[in-house]
LUMTITOR-717047 format. One record per residue: x, y, z of N, C-alpha, C in turn; residue in one letter. Coordinates in Angstrom, 2 decimals. Example, Ala and Ser with C-alpha at 12.3 -4.5 7.8 and 13.67 -1.06 7.14 Angstrom:
<rs>
n_x/n_y/n_z/ca_x/ca_y/ca_z/c_x/c_y/c_z/residuo
13.19/-5.69/7.80/12.30/-4.50/7.80/13.20/-3.30/7.80/a
12.85/-2.25/7.08/13.67/-1.06/7.14/12.90/0.03/7.87/s
</rs>
This chain:
<rs>
n_x/n_y/n_z/ca_x/ca_y/ca_z/c_x/c_y/c_z/residuo
49.29/69.03/-153.64/48.15/69.05/-154.27/47.42/68.60/-153.92/m
47.68/67.59/-153.01/47.01/66.34/-152.29/46.45/67.11/-151.55/a
46.67/67.78/-150.53/46.02/68.84/-149.15/44.59/68.99/-150.02/f
44.78/69.76/-151.85/43.39/70.83/-151.72/42.45/69.28/-152.01/v
43.20/68.36/-152.26/42.29/67.31/-152.83/41.36/66.31/-151.38/d
42.11/66.76/-150.15/41.99/66.04/-149.23/40.74/67.14/-148.61/i
40.77/68.19/-148.67/40.05/69.42/-148.44/38.87/69.11/-148.89/v
38.75/69.02/-150.20/37.64/69.02/-151.52/36.66/68.14/-151.03/t
37.50/67.02/-150.91/36.84/65.63/-150.32/36.15/65.76/-149.04/a
36.98/65.89/-148.03/36.20/66.38/-146.69/34.95/67.45/-146.90/l
34.58/68.71/-147.89/34.34/69.66/-147.85/32.60/68.61/-148.74/a
32.88/67.86/-149.28/31.63/66.87/-149.93/31.14/66.23/-149.22/l
32.26/65.52/-148.30/31.52/64.52/-147.26/30.90/65.13/-145.93/l
31.36/66.77/-145.49/30.60/67.39/-144.82/29.20/67.47/-145.21/q
29.12/68.17/-146.54/27.70/68.23/-147.58/27.01/66.86/-147.29/f
27.17/66.11/-146.85/26.53/64.44/-146.81/26.22/64.57/-146.16/l
27.07/64.73/-144.95/26.92/64.63/-143.28/25.14/65.49/-143.17/v
25.19/66.42/-143.53/24.65/67.54/-143.57/22.98/67.00/-144.13/f
23.29/66.29/-145.23/22.15/65.82/-146.05/21.54/64.27/-145.23/g
22.68/63.63/-144.66/22.11/62.73/-143.56/21.51/63.65/-142.60/f
21.75/64.31/-142.08/21.24/65.09/-140.29/19.47/65.53/-140.91/r
19.58/66.06/-142.21/18.18/66.47/-142.90/17.49/65.76/-142.87/v
17.94/64.12/-143.05/16.81/63.03/-143.03/16.42/62.53/-142.04/g
17.63/62.58/-141.00/17.35/62.13/-140.09/15.95/63.25/-138.99/q
15.95/64.37/-139.58/15.66/65.47/-138.99/14.16/65.43/-139.66/a
13.96/64.63/-140.29/12.37/64.44/-141.31/12.15/63.21/-140.85/r
12.20/62.36/-140.36/11.95/61.17/-139.02/11.30/61.72/-138.02/t
12.59/62.40/-137.35/12.37/63.12/-135.90/10.92/63.92/-135.97/r
10.74/64.77/-137.34/9.79/66.06/-136.96/8.79/65.30/-137.38/y
8.40/64.39/-138.40/7.86/63.50/-139.09/7.60/64.35/-140.11/g
8.78/65.28/-140.94/8.04/65.77/-142.22/8.38/64.95/-143.62/i
7.39/64.34/-143.97/7.53/63.33/-145.45/7.86/64.14/-146.69/a
8.94/63.73/-147.16/9.16/63.97/-148.24/7.90/64.37/-149.59/a
7.65/64.88/-149.99/9.06/66.10/-150.68/8.73/67.76/-149.78/p
8.55/67.35/-148.90/7.94/68.28/-148.43/8.81/69.09/-147.52/a
9.34/70.35/-147.22/10.44/71.47/-146.86/10.25/71.93/-145.83/i
9.03/72.00/-145.28/8.08/72.76/-144.27/7.45/72.40/-143.03/s
7.07/73.11/-142.47/6.10/72.22/-140.95/6.79/72.01/-139.98/g
8.02/72.23/-139.63/8.36/72.09/-138.24/9.85/73.04/-138.80/n
10.00/73.81/-137.30/10.77/74.84/-137.67/12.34/74.31/-136.76/l
12.44/72.91/-136.55/13.65/72.47/-136.18/13.97/72.01/-137.76/s
13.16/70.82/-138.16/13.67/70.84/-139.33/13.90/71.26/-140.29/f
13.16/72.80/-140.52/13.74/73.44/-141.44/14.96/73.70/-141.02/e
15.54/74.22/-140.13/17.22/74.82/-140.02/17.98/73.62/-140.33/r
17.89/72.18/-140.36/18.92/71.19/-140.93/18.38/71.50/-142.63/y
17.61/71.62/-142.78/17.00/71.50/-144.10/17.86/72.84/-144.64/f
17.73/74.44/-144.16/18.47/75.41/-144.36/19.75/75.26/-144.24/r
20.23/74.55/-143.55/21.79/74.35/-143.76/22.68/73.82/-144.92/v
21.95/72.56/-144.93/22.53/71.81/-146.47/22.22/72.30/-147.25/q
21.19/73.13/-147.64/20.78/74.06/-148.88/22.21/74.81/-148.53/q
22.20/76.00/-147.45/23.01/77.16/-148.04/24.58/76.59/-147.75/n
25.11/74.89/-147.70/26.20/74.70/-147.43/26.57/74.21/-148.81/t
25.23/74.11/-149.79/25.28/73.78/-151.09/25.78/74.88/-152.16/l
25.03/75.93/-151.65/24.87/77.40/-152.14/26.87/77.83/-152.15/e
27.15/77.23/-150.98/28.39/77.99/-150.81/29.45/77.02/-151.40/q
29.21/75.68/-151.52/29.90/74.76/-152.47/30.37/75.20/-153.48/l
29.46/76.16/-153.95/29.71/76.40/-155.55/30.56/77.41/-155.64/i
30.96/78.04/-154.87/32.03/79.53/-155.19/33.17/78.87/-154.08/v
33.21/77.87/-153.07/34.04/77.54/-152.39/35.13/76.13/-153.14/f
34.41/75.61/-153.97/35.51/74.50/-154.27/35.93/75.22/-155.61/i
35.80/76.30/-156.34/36.62/76.69/-157.38/37.03/77.55/-156.56/p
37.17/78.31/-155.94/37.62/79.26/-155.44/39.26/78.70/-154.79/g
38.98/77.20/-153.74/40.14/76.61/-153.68/41.01/76.35/-154.83/l
40.42/75.76/-155.63/41.47/75.42/-156.81/42.25/76.36/-157.26/y
41.18/77.29/-157.81/42.29/78.64/-157.91/43.22/78.98/-157.69/l
42.75/79.05/-156.76/43.69/79.76/-155.21/45.32/79.38/-155.63/y
44.79/77.70/-155.44/46.03/76.43/-155.27/46.98/76.52/-156.51/s
45.94/76.59/-157.60/46.98/76.41/-158.91/47.76/77.98/-158.64/h
47.53/78.87/-158.24/48.53/80.34/-158.61/49.25/80.36/-157.42/y
48.68/80.31/-156.12/49.60/80.01/-154.99/50.16/78.51/-154.55/f
50.32/78.68/-153.57/50.85/77.26/-152.68/49.50/76.80/-152.37/r
49.59/75.36/-152.09/48.68/74.51/-152.60/48.12/74.37/-151.29/p
49.06/73.87/-150.27/49.11/73.95/-148.45/48.76/75.36/-148.35/s
48.35/76.00/-148.44/47.78/77.64/-147.67/46.61/77.52/-148.31/v
46.39/77.63/-149.78/44.92/77.11/-149.93/43.85/76.31/-148.68/a
44.96/74.98/-148.89/43.85/73.66/-148.32/43.92/74.11/-146.66/a
44.74/75.06/-146.27/45.09/75.85/-144.76/43.63/76.16/-144.40/g
43.56/77.50/-145.68/42.41/78.18/-145.66/40.81/77.59/-145.67/i
41.16/76.25/-146.86/39.83/75.26/-146.65/39.56/74.90/-145.75/g
40.77/74.56/-144.73/40.11/73.91/-143.19/39.55/74.85/-142.60/v
39.76/76.30/-142.03/39.41/77.13/-141.78/37.61/77.11/-142.15/v
37.18/76.67/-143.31/36.13/76.90/-143.93/35.48/75.95/-143.55/y
35.95/74.86/-143.53/35.39/73.29/-143.09/34.75/73.25/-141.40/l
35.79/73.92/-140.39/35.20/74.54/-139.47/34.16/75.31/-139.18/i
34.63/76.53/-139.92/33.33/77.47/-139.95/31.47/76.96/-140.45/g
31.87/75.87/-141.00/30.55/75.04/-141.60/29.76/74.67/-140.75/r
30.98/74.02/-139.84/30.03/72.76/-138.72/29.58/73.85/-137.77/e
30.75/75.30/-137.41/30.38/76.03/-136.43/28.63/76.75/-136.84/i
28.91/76.99/-137.71/27.73/77.73/-138.49/26.42/76.30/-138.20/y
26.76/75.59/-138.89/25.61/74.13/-138.61/24.89/74.54/-137.19/a
25.62/73.81/-136.38/25.55/73.51/-134.87/25.07/75.01/-134.42/a
25.14/75.79/-134.58/24.98/77.38/-133.88/23.10/77.58/-134.74/s
23.44/77.40/-136.06/22.58/77.57/-137.04/20.87/76.80/-136.37/y
21.06/75.34/-136.52/20.28/74.42/-135.70/19.55/74.70/-134.24/v
20.20/75.31/-133.54/20.21/75.70/-132.10/19.36/77.40/-132.27/k
20.43/78.50/-133.25/19.14/79.48/-132.75/19.91/80.39/-134.64/d
19.19/80.29/-135.11/19.78/80.90/-136.39/20.14/82.06/-136.25/p
19.44/82.93/-135.20/20.17/84.66/-135.23/21.75/84.81/-134.48/a
22.46/83.38/-134.10/23.53/83.43/-133.81/24.65/82.79/-134.08/k
24.06/82.75/-135.90/24.91/81.86/-137.21/26.07/82.77/-137.47/r
26.30/84.01/-137.00/26.93/84.96/-137.99/28.47/84.49/-137.20/s
28.89/83.67/-136.40/30.33/83.65/-136.57/30.79/82.59/-137.39/f
29.89/81.31/-137.58/29.96/79.91/-138.52/30.40/80.66/-139.12/g
29.31/81.20/-139.65/29.07/81.38/-141.50/30.33/82.99/-141.61/y
30.86/84.07/-140.97/32.03/84.72/-141.19/33.21/83.61/-141.04/g
33.20/82.76/-140.43/34.68/81.49/-140.83/34.35/80.79/-142.53/l
33.19/80.73/-142.51/32.82/80.23/-143.78/33.11/81.21/-145.32/t
32.53/81.66/-144.79/32.51/83.47/-145.98/33.75/84.03/-145.83/f
34.34/84.46/-145.20/35.94/85.27/-145.23/36.87/84.17/-145.79/v
37.54/82.86/-145.73/37.89/81.78/-146.47/37.99/81.89/-148.06/p
36.74/81.71/-148.09/35.74/81.74/-149.86/36.09/82.60/-150.35/m
36.16/84.26/-149.63/36.08/85.23/-150.48/37.67/85.26/-150.88/i
38.55/84.77/-149.64/40.06/85.30/-149.76/40.67/83.89/-151.08/v
40.11/82.92/-151.28/40.90/81.76/-151.79/40.11/82.56/-153.57/l
38.83/82.81/-153.64/38.10/83.15/-154.84/39.22/84.43/-155.18/l
39.25/85.45/-154.71/39.80/86.77/-154.90/41.22/86.87/-155.00/i
41.91/86.19/-153.66/43.40/84.99/-154.54/43.08/84.52/-156.07/g
42.59/83.82/-155.95/42.50/82.97/-157.56/42.37/83.62/-158.64/g
41.69/84.79/-158.51/42.02/85.89/-159.70/42.93/86.51/-159.51/l
43.26/87.07/-158.58/44.41/88.13/-158.41/45.85/86.79/-159.20/f
45.61/85.69/-158.84/47.16/84.99/-159.11/46.85/84.67/-161.20/g
45.26/84.71/-161.37/44.86/84.63/-162.90/45.33/85.58/-163.70/a
45.26/86.78/-163.06/45.08/87.94/-163.65/47.20/88.29/-163.67/v
47.55/88.10/-162.44/48.70/88.43/-162.34/49.51/87.63/-163.33/r
49.02/86.61/-163.87/49.92/85.61/-164.60/50.26/86.10/-165.99/s
48.70/86.94/-166.65/48.92/87.45/-167.75/49.98/88.08/-168.51/l
50.27/87.43/-169.43/51.31/88.25/-170.44/51.04/88.66/-171.47/t
51.41/89.98/-171.96/50.97/91.03/-172.95/51.72/90.86/-173.95/f
51.65/90.95/-175.15/52.60/90.96/-176.35/52.97/92.49/-176.20/p
</rs>
């Protein structure tokens, strides 16, 4: 289970790094808080952070559900693919949002595998009288 906890901590740290990048972009592009628009480059950094938050809501519970019913080391491995996908997504989105698909896929597929796998494991574990 430690591997799952490590991947969870790394995912949260990655989210914090994306937040720091937003702060740096605010300074670089002169976007004073609370504004979230006014410069396309800044908006890309902001969207990466917000999209990552949206993904974490599914990723973290999915990671733990999957690890509860199946091997935690496999869940952690799938989680590492998610982390790599988030980095690729972030880099490509900031450069050119139209080219974010590969990174998004490396994020979306692991999330779905973890979530559906966890659901399958839960249903499979049901016992009926």
